[in-house]
PyMOL commands that place a pseudoatom at each C-alpha (Angstrom):
pseudoatom trace, name=CA, resn=UNK, resi=1, chain=A, elem=C, hetatm=0, pos=[7.243, 10.051, 39.815]
pseudoatom trace, name=CA, resn=UNK, resi=2, chain=A, elem=C, hetatm=0, pos=[6.817, 6.278, 39.902]
pseudoatom trace, name=CA, resn=UNK, resi=3, chain=A, elem=C, hetatm=0, pos=[3.084, 6.770, 40.518]
pseudoatom trace, name=CA, resn=UNK, resi=4, chain=A, elem=C, hetatm=0, pos=[2.735, 9.102, 37.494]
pseudoatom trace, name=CA, resn=UNK, resi=5, chain=A, elem=C, hetatm=0, pos=[4.609, 6.659, 35.233]
pseudoatom trace, name=CA, resn=UNK, resi=6, chain=A, elem=C, hetatm=0, pos=[2.452, 3.731, 36.412]
pseudoatom trace, name=CA, resn=UNK, resi=7, chain=A, elem=C, hetatm=0, pos=[-0.728, 5.755, 35.890]
pseudoatom trace, name=CA, resn=UNK, resi=8, chain=A, elem=C, hetatm=0, pos=[0.372, 6.765, 32.377]
pseudoatom trace, name=CA, resn=UNK, resi=9, chain=A, elem=C, hetatm=0, pos=[1.322, 3.203, 31.518]
pseudoatom trace, name=CA, resn=UNK, resi=10, chain=A, elem=C, hetatm=0, pos=[-1.973, 1.845, 32.818]
pseudoatom trace, name=CA, resn=UNK, resi=11, chain=A, elem=C, hetatm=0, pos=[-3.902, 4.521, 30.893]
pseudoatom trace, name=CA, resn=UNK, resi=12, chain=A, elem=C, hetatm=0, pos=[-2.028, 3.685, 27.696]
pseudoatom trace, name=CA, resn=UNK, resi=13, chain=A, elem=C, hetatm=0, pos=[-2.721, -0.041, 28.115]
pseudoatom trace, name=CA, resn=UNK, resi=14, chain=A, elem=C, hetatm=0, pos=[-6.431, 0.612, 28.696]
pseudoatom trace, name=CA, resn=UNK, resi=15, chain=A, elem=C, hetatm=0, pos=[-6.605, 2.883, 25.675]
pseudoatom trace, name=CA, resn=UNK, resi=16, chain=A, elem=C, hetatm=0, pos=[-4.838, 0.362, 23.437]
pseudoatom trace, name=CA, resn=UNK, resi=17, chain=A, elem=C, hetatm=0, pos=[-7.070, -2.430, 24.706]
pseudoatom trace, name=CA, resn=UNK, resi=18, chain=A, elem=C, hetatm=0, pos=[-10.146, -0.378, 23.895]
pseudoatom trace, name=CA, resn=UNK, resi=19, chain=A, elem=C, hetatm=0, pos=[-8.820, 0.333, 20.390]
pseudoatom trace, name=CA, resn=UNK, resi=20, chain=A, elem=C, hetatm=0, pos=[-8.041, -3.312, 19.730]
pseudoatom trace, name=CA, resn=UNK, resi=21, chain=A, elem=C, hetatm=0, pos=[-11.412, -4.591, 20.900]
pseudoatom trace, name=CA, resn=UNK, resi=22, chain=A, elem=C, hetatm=0, pos=[-13.496, -1.935, 19.166]
pseudoatom trace, name=CA, resn=UNK, resi=23, chain=A, elem=C, hetatm=0, pos=[-15.597, -3.338, 16.358]
pseudoatom trace, name=CA, resn=UNK, resi=24, chain=A, elem=C, hetatm=0, pos=[-14.521, -1.827, 13.036]
pseudoatom trace, name=CA, resn=UNK, resi=25, chain=A, elem=C, hetatm=0, pos=[-18.018, -2.147, 11.582]
pseudoatom trace, name=CA, resn=UNK, resi=26, chain=A, elem=C, hetatm=0, pos=[-19.831, 1.086, 10.901]
pseudoatom trace, name=CA, resn=UNK, resi=27, chain=A, elem=C, hetatm=0, pos=[-22.128, 2.129, 13.702]
pseudoatom trace, name=CA, resn=UNK, resi=28, chain=A, elem=C, hetatm=0, pos=[-24.934, 2.908, 11.293]
pseudoatom trace, name=CA, resn=UNK, resi=29, chain=A, elem=C, hetatm=0, pos=[-26.909, 0.047, 9.818]
pseudoatom trace, name=CA, resn=UNK, resi=30, chain=A, elem=C, hetatm=0, pos=[-27.658, 0.790, 6.180]
pseudoatom trace, name=CA, resn=UNK, resi=31, chain=A, elem=C, hetatm=0, pos=[-29.977, -2.095, 5.281]
pseudoatom trace, name=CA, resn=UNK, resi=32, chain=A, elem=C, hetatm=0, pos=[-32.911, -3.873, 6.874]
pseudoatom trace, name=CA, resn=UNK, resi=33, chain=A, elem=C, hetatm=0, pos=[-32.897, -7.644, 7.170]
pseudoatom trace, name=CA, resn=UNK, resi=34, chain=A, elem=C, hetatm=0, pos=[-35.499, -7.781, 4.396]
pseudoatom trace, name=CA, resn=UNK, resi=35, chain=A, elem=C, hetatm=0, pos=[-33.306, -5.727, 2.055]
pseudoatom trace, name=CA, resn=UNK, resi=36, chain=A, elem=C, hetatm=0, pos=[-30.287, -7.862, 2.963]
pseudoatom trace, name=CA, resn=UNK, resi=37, chain=A, elem=C, hetatm=0, pos=[-32.209, -11.059, 2.272]
pseudoatom trace, name=CA, resn=UNK, resi=38, chain=A, elem=C, hetatm=0, pos=[-33.517, -9.840, -1.071]
pseudoatom trace, name=CA, resn=UNK, resi=39, chain=A, elem=C, hetatm=0, pos=[-30.111, -8.581, -2.155]
pseudoatom trace, name=CA, resn=UNK, resi=40, chain=A, elem=C, hetatm=0, pos=[-28.649, -11.992, -1.274]
pseudoatom trace, name=CA, resn=UNK, resi=41, chain=A, elem=C, hetatm=0, pos=[-30.914, -13.341, -3.984]
pseudoatom trace, name=CA, resn=UNK, resi=42, chain=A, elem=C, hetatm=0, pos=[-29.348, -10.748, -6.323]
pseudoatom trace, name=CA, resn=UNK, resi=43, chain=A, elem=C, hetatm=0, pos=[-25.925, -12.279, -5.605]
pseudoatom trace, name=CA, resn=UNK, resi=44, chain=A, elem=C, hetatm=0, pos=[-27.104, -15.548, -7.171]
pseudoatom trace, name=CA, resn=UNK, resi=45, chain=A, elem=C, hetatm=0, pos=[-28.588, -13.856, -10.213]
pseudoatom trace, name=CA, resn=UNK, resi=46, chain=A, elem=C, hetatm=0, pos=[-25.443, -11.760, -10.608]
pseudoatom trace, name=CA, resn=UNK, resi=47, chain=A, elem=C, hetatm=0, pos=[-23.438, -14.979, -10.839]
pseudoatom trace, name=CA, resn=UNK, resi=48, chain=A, elem=C, hetatm=0, pos=[-25.381, -15.869, -13.982]
pseudoatom trace, name=CA, resn=UNK, resi=49, chain=A, elem=C, hetatm=0, pos=[-24.932, -12.316, -15.277]
pseudoatom trace, name=CA, resn=UNK, resi=50, chain=A, elem=C, hetatm=0, pos=[-21.146, -12.536, -14.793]
pseudoatom trace, name=CA, resn=UNK, resi=51, chain=A, elem=C, hetatm=0, pos=[-20.968, -15.897, -16.550]
pseudoatom trace, name=CA, resn=UNK, resi=52, chain=A, elem=C, hetatm=0, pos=[-23.110, -14.641, -19.433]
pseudoatom trace, name=CA, resn=UNK, resi=53, chain=A, elem=C, hetatm=0, pos=[-21.232, -11.320, -19.693]
pseudoatom trace, name=CA, resn=UNK, resi=54, chain=A, elem=C, hetatm=0, pos=[-17.894, -13.114, -19.858]
pseudoatom trace, name=CA, resn=UNK, resi=55, chain=A, elem=C, hetatm=0, pos=[-19.252, -15.532, -22.449]
pseudoatom trace, name=CA, resn=UNK, resi=56, chain=A, elem=C, hetatm=0, pos=[-20.688, -12.695, -24.549]
pseudoatom trace, name=CA, resn=UNK, resi=57, chain=A, elem=C, hetatm=0, pos=[-17.363, -10.851, -24.562]
pseudoatom trace, name=CA, resn=UNK, resi=58, chain=A, elem=C, hetatm=0, pos=[-15.616, -14.067, -25.665]
pseudoatom trace, name=CA, resn=UNK, resi=59, chain=A, elem=C, hetatm=0, pos=[-18.045, -14.387, -28.575]
pseudoatom trace, name=CA, resn=UNK, resi=60, chain=A, elem=C, hetatm=0, pos=[-20.035, -17.335, -27.249]
pseudoatom trace, name=CA, resn=UNK, resi=61, chain=A, elem=C, hetatm=0, pos=[-23.399, -17.531, -29.017]
pseudoatom trace, name=CA, resn=UNK, resi=62, chain=A, elem=C, hetatm=0, pos=[-26.358, -16.696, -26.762]
pseudoatom trace, name=CA, resn=UNK, resi=63, chain=A, elem=C, hetatm=0, pos=[-28.123, -19.918, -27.758]
pseudoatom trace, name=CA, resn=UNK, resi=64, chain=A, elem=C, hetatm=0, pos=[-25.266, -21.951, -26.306]
pseudoatom trace, name=CA, resn=UNK, resi=65, chain=A, elem=C, hetatm=0, pos=[-25.927, -20.413, -22.892]
pseudoatom trace, name=CA, resn=UNK, resi=66, chain=A, elem=C, hetatm=0, pos=[-29.690, -20.804, -23.238]
pseudoatom trace, name=CA, resn=UNK, resi=67, chain=A, elem=C, hetatm=0, pos=[-29.136, -24.484, -24.038]
pseudoatom trace, name=CA, resn=UNK, resi=68, chain=A, elem=C, hetatm=0, pos=[-26.886, -24.788, -20.980]
pseudoatom trace, name=CA, resn=UNK, resi=69, chain=A, elem=C, hetatm=0, pos=[-29.647, -23.469, -18.694]
pseudoatom trace, name=CA, resn=UNK, resi=70, chain=A, elem=C, hetatm=0, pos=[-32.428, -25.449, -20.411]
pseudoatom trace, name=CA, resn=UNK, resi=71, chain=A, elem=C, hetatm=0, pos=[-34.206, -27.899, -18.100]
pseudoatom trace, name=CA, resn=UNK, resi=72, chain=A, elem=C, hetatm=0, pos=[-32.448, -26.587, -14.997]
pseudoatom trace, name=CA, resn=UNK, resi=73, chain=A, elem=C, hetatm=0, pos=[-34.656, -25.782, -11.974]
pseudoatom trace, name=CA, resn=UNK, resi=74, chain=A, elem=C, hetatm=0, pos=[-34.375, -22.031, -12.513]
pseudoatom trace, name=CA, resn=UNK, resi=75, chain=A, elem=C, hetatm=0, pos=[-34.410, -22.099, -16.319]
pseudoatom trace, name=CA, resn=UNK, resi=76, chain=A, elem=C, hetatm=0, pos=[-36.766, -19.134, -16.778]
pseudoatom trace, name=CA, resn=UNK, resi=77, chain=A, elem=C, hetatm=0, pos=[-34.783, -16.827, -14.509]
pseudoatom trace, name=CA, resn=UNK, resi=78, chain=A, elem=C, hetatm=0, pos=[-31.438, -17.913, -15.949]
pseudoatom trace, name=CA, resn=UNK, resi=79, chain=A, elem=C, hetatm=0, pos=[-32.688, -17.544, -19.531]
pseudoatom trace, name=CA, resn=UNK, resi=80, chain=A, elem=C, hetatm=0, pos=[-34.122, -14.097, -18.789]
pseudoatom trace, name=CA, resn=UNK, resi=81, chain=A, elem=C, hetatm=0, pos=[-30.770, -13.077, -17.307]
pseudoatom trace, name=CA, resn=UNK, resi=82, chain=A, elem=C, hetatm=0, pos=[-28.869, -14.374, -20.337]
pseudoatom trace, name=CA, resn=UNK, resi=83, chain=A, elem=C, hetatm=0, pos=[-31.238, -12.508, -22.673]
pseudoatom trace, name=CA, resn=UNK, resi=84, chain=A, elem=C, hetatm=0, pos=[-30.805, -9.297, -20.656]
pseudoatom trace, name=CA, resn=UNK, resi=85, chain=A, elem=C, hetatm=0, pos=[-27.019, -9.591, -20.692]
pseudoatom trace, name=CA, resn=UNK, resi=86, chain=A, elem=C, hetatm=0, pos=[-26.855, -10.286, -24.428]
pseudoatom trace, name=CA, resn=UNK, resi=87, chain=A, elem=C, hetatm=0, pos=[-29.094, -7.275, -25.126]
pseudoatom trace, name=CA, resn=UNK, resi=88, chain=A, elem=C, hetatm=0, pos=[-26.819, -4.936, -23.158]
pseudoatom trace, name=CA, resn=UNK, resi=89, chain=A, elem=C, hetatm=0, pos=[-23.820, -2.984, -24.428]
pseudoatom trace, name=CA, resn=UNK, resi=90, chain=A, elem=C, hetatm=0, pos=[-20.680, -3.222, -22.286]
pseudoatom trace, name=CA, resn=UNK, resi=91, chain=A, elem=C, hetatm=0, pos=[-16.958, -3.856, -22.602]
pseudoatom trace, name=CA, resn=UNK, resi=92, chain=A, elem=C, hetatm=0, pos=[-16.121, -5.179, -19.137]
pseudoatom trace, name=CA, resn=UNK, resi=93, chain=A, elem=C, hetatm=0, pos=[-17.856, -8.170, -17.537]
pseudoatom trace, name=CA, resn=UNK, resi=94, chain=A, elem=C, hetatm=0, pos=[-16.934, -7.124, -13.983]
pseudoatom trace, name=CA, resn=UNK, resi=95, chain=A, elem=C, hetatm=0, pos=[-18.348, -3.613, -14.335]
pseudoatom trace, name=CA, resn=UNK, resi=96, chain=A, elem=C, hetatm=0, pos=[-21.453, -4.951, -16.038]
pseudoatom trace, name=CA, resn=UNK, resi=97, chain=A, elem=C, hetatm=0, pos=[-22.027, -7.452, -13.230]
pseudoatom trace, name=CA, resn=UNK, resi=98, chain=A, elem=C, hetatm=0, pos=[-21.704, -4.756, -10.581]
pseudoatom trace, name=CA, resn=UNK, resi=99, chain=A, elem=C, hetatm=0, pos=[-24.267, -2.583, -12.385]
pseudoatom trace, name=CA, resn=UNK, resi=100, chain=A, elem=C, hetatm=0, pos=[-26.480, -5.659, -12.823]
pseudoatom trace, name=CA, resn=UNK, resi=101, chain=A, elem=C, hetatm=0, pos=[-26.365, -6.257, -9.062]
pseudoatom trace, name=CA, resn=UNK, resi=102, chain=A, elem=C, hetatm=0, pos=[-27.147, -2.584, -8.390]
pseudoatom trace, name=CA, resn=UNK, resi=103, chain=A, elem=C, hetatm=0, pos=[-30.180, -2.762, -10.691]
pseudoatom trace, name=CA, resn=UNK, resi=104, chain=A, elem=C, hetatm=0, pos=[-31.355, -5.975, -9.032]
pseudoatom trace, name=CA, resn=UNK, resi=105, chain=A, elem=C, hetatm=0, pos=[-31.004, -4.356, -5.587]
pseudoatom trace, name=CA, resn=UNK, resi=106, chain=A, elem=C, hetatm=0, pos=[-33.159, -1.481, -6.789]
pseudoatom trace, name=CA, resn=UNK, resi=107, chain=A, elem=C, hetatm=0, pos=[-35.826, -3.619, -8.446]
pseudoatom trace, name=CA, resn=UNK, resi=108, chain=A, elem=C, hetatm=0, pos=[-35.985, -6.559, -6.045]
pseudoatom trace, name=CA, resn=UNK, resi=109, chain=A, elem=C, hetatm=0, pos=[-35.055, -5.044, -2.682]
pseudoatom trace, name=CA, resn=UNK, resi=110, chain=A, elem=C, hetatm=0, pos=[-36.107, -1.441, -3.285]
pseudoatom trace, name=CA, resn=UNK, resi=111, chain=A, elem=C, hetatm=0, pos=[-32.651, -0.123, -2.401]
pseudoatom trace, name=CA, resn=UNK, resi=112, chain=A, elem=C, hetatm=0, pos=[-32.198, 3.231, -4.136]
pseudoatom trace, name=CA, resn=UNK, resi=113, chain=A, elem=C, hetatm=0, pos=[-29.143, 4.184, -6.151]
pseudoatom trace, name=CA, resn=UNK, resi=114, chain=A, elem=C, hetatm=0, pos=[-28.184, 6.556, -3.354]
pseudoatom trace, name=CA, resn=UNK, resi=115, chain=A, elem=C, hetatm=0, pos=[-28.141, 3.674, -0.835]
pseudoatom trace, name=CA, resn=UNK, resi=116, chain=A, elem=C, hetatm=0, pos=[-26.719, 0.789, -2.852]
pseudoatom trace, name=CA, resn=UNK, resi=117, chain=A, elem=C, hetatm=0, pos=[-23.001, 1.667, -2.592]
pseudoatom trace, name=CA, resn=UNK, resi=118, chain=A, elem=C, hetatm=0, pos=[-22.189, -0.393, 0.498]
pseudoatom trace, name=CA, resn=UNK, resi=119, chain=A, elem=C, hetatm=0, pos=[-24.076, -3.440, -0.748]
pseudoatom trace, name=CA, resn=UNK, resi=120, chain=A, elem=C, hetatm=0, pos=[-22.399, -3.039, -4.127]
pseudoatom trace, name=CA, resn=UNK, resi=121, chain=A, elem=C, hetatm=0, pos=[-19.025, -3.160, -2.360]
pseudoatom trace, name=CA, resn=UNK, resi=122, chain=A, elem=C, hetatm=0, pos=[-20.131, -6.353, -0.606]
pseudoatom trace, name=CA, resn=UNK, resi=123, chain=A, elem=C, hetatm=0, pos=[-21.268, -7.847, -3.924]
pseudoatom trace, name=CA, resn=UNK, resi=124, chain=A, elem=C, hetatm=0, pos=[-17.798, -7.187, -5.305]
pseudoatom trace, name=CA, resn=UNK, resi=125, chain=A, elem=C, hetatm=0, pos=[-16.339, -9.077, -2.346]
pseudoatom trace, name=CA, resn=UNK, resi=126, chain=A, elem=C, hetatm=0, pos=[-18.426, -12.046, -3.501]
pseudoatom trace, name=CA, resn=UNK, resi=127, chain=A, elem=C, hetatm=0, pos=[-17.087, -11.573, -7.054]
pseudoatom trace, name=CA, resn=UNK, resi=128, chain=A, elem=C, hetatm=0, pos=[-13.528, -11.569, -5.731]
pseudoatom trace, name=CA, resn=UNK, resi=129, chain=A, elem=C, hetatm=0, pos=[-14.224, -14.769, -3.796]
pseudoatom trace, name=CA, resn=UNK, resi=130, chain=A, elem=C, hetatm=0, pos=[-15.658, -16.325, -6.945]
pseudoatom trace, name=CA, resn=UNK, resi=131, chain=A, elem=C, hetatm=0, pos=[-12.600, -15.393, -9.009]
pseudoatom trace, name=CA, resn=UNK, resi=132, chain=A, elem=C, hetatm=0, pos=[-10.198, -16.588, -6.304]
pseudoatom trace, name=CA, resn=UNK, resi=133, chain=A, elem=C, hetatm=0, pos=[-12.095, -19.875, -6.077]
pseudoatom trace, name=CA, resn=UNK, resi=134, chain=A, elem=C, hetatm=0, pos=[-11.844, -20.345, -9.850]
pseudoatom trace, name=CA, resn=UNK, resi=135, chain=A, elem=C, hetatm=0, pos=[-8.106, -19.601, -9.683]
pseudoatom trace, name=CA, resn=UNK, resi=136, chain=A, elem=C, hetatm=0, pos=[-7.732, -22.174, -6.922]
pseudoatom trace, name=CA, resn=UNK, resi=137, chain=A, elem=C, hetatm=0, pos=[-9.815, -24.796, -8.755]
pseudoatom trace, name=CA, resn=UNK, resi=138, chain=A, elem=C, hetatm=0, pos=[-7.823, -24.337, -11.952]
pseudoatom trace, name=CA, resn=UNK, resi=139, chain=A, elem=C, hetatm=0, pos=[-4.602, -25.075, -10.061]
pseudoatom trace, name=CA, resn=UNK, resi=140, chain=A, elem=C, hetatm=0, pos=[-3.286, -21.525, -9.931]
pseudoatom trace, name=CA, resn=UNK, resi=141, chain=A, elem=C, hetatm=0, pos=[-1.317, -20.686, -6.834]
pseudoatom trace, name=CA, resn=UNK, resi=142, chain=A, elem=C, hetatm=0, pos=[-2.487, -18.392, -4.086]
pseudoatom trace, name=CA, resn=UNK, resi=143, chain=A, elem=C, hetatm=0, pos=[0.365, -16.081, -5.057]
pseudoatom trace, name=CA, resn=UNK, resi=144, chain=A, elem=C, hetatm=0, pos=[-1.078, -15.840, -8.579]
pseudoatom trace, name=CA, resn=UNK, resi=145, chain=A, elem=C, hetatm=0, pos=[-4.463, -14.862, -7.194]
pseudoatom trace, name=CA, resn=UNK, resi=146, chain=A, elem=C, hetatm=0, pos=[-2.918, -12.381, -4.745]
pseudoatom trace, name=CA, resn=UNK, resi=147, chain=A, elem=C, hetatm=0, pos=[-0.992, -10.792, -7.613]
pseudoatom trace, name=CA, resn=UNK, resi=148, chain=A, elem=C, hetatm=0, pos=[-4.153, -10.666, -9.718]
pseudoatom trace, name=CA, resn=UNK, resi=149, chain=A, elem=C, hetatm=0, pos=[-5.966, -8.645, -7.038]
pseudoatom trace, name=CA, resn=UNK, resi=150, chain=A, elem=C, hetatm=0, pos=[-2.987, -6.520, -5.993]
pseudoatom trace, name=CA, resn=UNK, resi=151, chain=A, elem=C, hetatm=0, pos=[-4.142, -3.828, -8.438]
pseudoatom trace, name=CA, resn=UNK, resi=152, chain=A, elem=C, hetatm=0, pos=[-6.774, -2.815, -5.898]
pseudoatom trace, name=CA, resn=UNK, resi=153, chain=A, elem=C, hetatm=0, pos=[-5.643, -0.212, -3.410]
pseudoatom trace, name=CA, resn=UNK, resi=154, chain=A, elem=C, hetatm=0, pos=[-7.221, -2.116, -0.546]
pseudoatom trace, name=CA, resn=UNK, resi=155, chain=A, elem=C, hetatm=0, pos=[-6.247, -5.064, 1.617]
pseudoatom trace, name=CA, resn=UNK, resi=156, chain=A, elem=C, hetatm=0, pos=[-9.779, -6.498, 1.429]
pseudoatom trace, name=CA, resn=UNK, resi=157, chain=A, elem=C, hetatm=0, pos=[-9.296, -8.442, -1.848]
pseudoatom trace, name=CA, resn=UNK, resi=158, chain=A, elem=C, hetatm=0, pos=[-6.072, -9.961, -0.551]
pseudoatom trace, name=CA, resn=UNK, resi=159, chain=A, elem=C, hetatm=0, pos=[-7.771, -11.010, 2.695]
pseudoatom trace, name=CA, resn=UNK, resi=160, chain=A, elem=C, hetatm=0, pos=[-10.563, -12.607, 0.657]
pseudoatom trace, name=CA, resn=UNK, resi=161, chain=A, elem=C, hetatm=0, pos=[-8.037, -14.543, -1.437]
pseudoatom trace, name=CA, resn=UNK, resi=162, chain=A, elem=C, hetatm=0, pos=[-6.365, -15.795, 1.746]
pseudoatom trace, name=CA, resn=UNK, resi=163, chain=A, elem=C, hetatm=0, pos=[-9.706, -17.006, 3.142]
pseudoatom trace, name=CA, resn=UNK, resi=164, chain=A, elem=C, hetatm=0, pos=[-10.742, -18.685, -0.117]
pseudoatom trace, name=CA, resn=UNK, resi=165, chain=A, elem=C, hetatm=0, pos=[-7.463, -20.575, -0.452]
pseudoatom trace, name=CA, resn=UNK, resi=166, chain=A, elem=C, hetatm=0, pos=[-7.661, -21.671, 3.205]
pseudoatom trace, name=CA, resn=UNK, resi=167, chain=A, elem=C, hetatm=0, pos=[-11.258, -22.850, 2.829]
pseudoatom trace, name=CA, resn=UNK, resi=168, chain=A, elem=C, hetatm=0, pos=[-12.541, -26.264, 1.822]
pseudoatom trace, name=CA, resn=UNK, resi=169, chain=A, elem=C, hetatm=0, pos=[-15.979, -24.862, 0.998]
pseudoatom trace, name=CA, resn=UNK, resi=170, chain=A, elem=C, hetatm=0, pos=[-17.458, -24.882, -2.510]
pseudoatom trace, name=CA, resn=UNK, resi=171, chain=A, elem=C, hetatm=0, pos=[-17.707, -21.899, -4.856]
pseudoatom trace, name=CA, resn=UNK, resi=172, chain=A, elem=C, hetatm=0, pos=[-21.234, -20.868, -3.852]
pseudoatom trace, name=CA, resn=UNK, resi=173, chain=A, elem=C, hetatm=0, pos=[-20.356, -21.113, -0.177]
pseudoatom trace, name=CA, resn=UNK, resi=174, chain=A, elem=C, hetatm=0, pos=[-17.211, -18.981, -0.368]
pseudoatom trace, name=CA, resn=UNK, resi=175, chain=A, elem=C, hetatm=0, pos=[-19.092, -16.327, -2.334]
pseudoatom trace, name=CA, resn=UNK, resi=176, chain=A, elem=C, hetatm=0, pos=[-21.906, -16.235, 0.208]
pseudoatom trace, name=CA, resn=UNK, resi=177, chain=A, elem=C, hetatm=0, pos=[-19.403, -16.277, 3.071]
pseudoatom trace, name=CA, resn=UNK, resi=178, chain=A, elem=C, hetatm=0, pos=[-17.809, -13.075, 1.777]
pseudoatom trace, name=CA, resn=UNK, resi=179, chain=A, elem=C, hetatm=0, pos=[-21.152, -11.455, 0.992]
pseudoatom trace, name=CA, resn=UNK, resi=180, chain=A, elem=C, hetatm=0, pos=[-22.461, -12.254, 4.467]
pseudoatom trace, name=CA, resn=UNK, resi=181, chain=A, elem=C, hetatm=0, pos=[-19.233, -11.248, 6.233]
pseudoatom trace, name=CA, resn=UNK, resi=182, chain=A, elem=C, hetatm=0, pos=[-19.513, -7.813, 4.644]
pseudoatom trace, name=CA, resn=UNK, resi=183, chain=A, elem=C, hetatm=0, pos=[-23.290, -7.320, 4.831]
pseudoatom trace, name=CA, resn=UNK, resi=184, chain=A, elem=C, hetatm=0, pos=[-23.692, -8.435, 8.449]
pseudoatom trace, name=CA, resn=UNK, resi=185, chain=A, elem=C, hetatm=0, pos=[-21.694, -5.390, 9.520]
pseudoatom trace, name=CA, resn=UNK, resi=186, chain=A, elem=C, hetatm=0, pos=[-24.069, -2.973, 7.817]
pseudoatom trace, name=CA, resn=UNK, resi=187, chain=A, elem=C, hetatm=0, pos=[-27.483, -4.639, 8.176]
pseudoatom trace, name=CA, resn=UNK, resi=188, chain=A, elem=C, hetatm=0, pos=[-29.952, -4.928, 11.048]
for i in range(1, 188): cmd.bond("trace and resi %d" % i, "trace and resi %d" % (i + 1))
show_as sticks, trace
zoom trace
């Protein structure tokens, strides 16, 4: 009897150890390194789209944004993004930015609409990191940011908030950290 109990206990420990050490990343890789790299560029462009979409919804004149981007190193790209955003019809800056990223992934990286879902999720992780960073920079508490993202039925946004508030990295870095953390699991 003692032998059976010991064997069962040992088996249970081995099984639990295997479960704990198993990587939770999907086994299938959905994107090539080239697609991943090109979509990372879309994350940067989407940042401009989010800023412009928010400004448009607040009633900020387009010219004010164009003036802001004038004489910056990427003026043409930023201005084209602002013009695209101001020509679009939408009521929610977040949703618009997600669709903007999806379109960029299609056009720049060649990722079809049928394949973009996982990358789109990762792009939203970057958006959450951006928002949490802005909360932190404006002096809002971590609890405020956690409450803000508690509407999601997932622990991922709350984990992102925790990492952003614990980090000393700048806004661009925390966004890319979250993008990369997510994409590395599903890319070659």
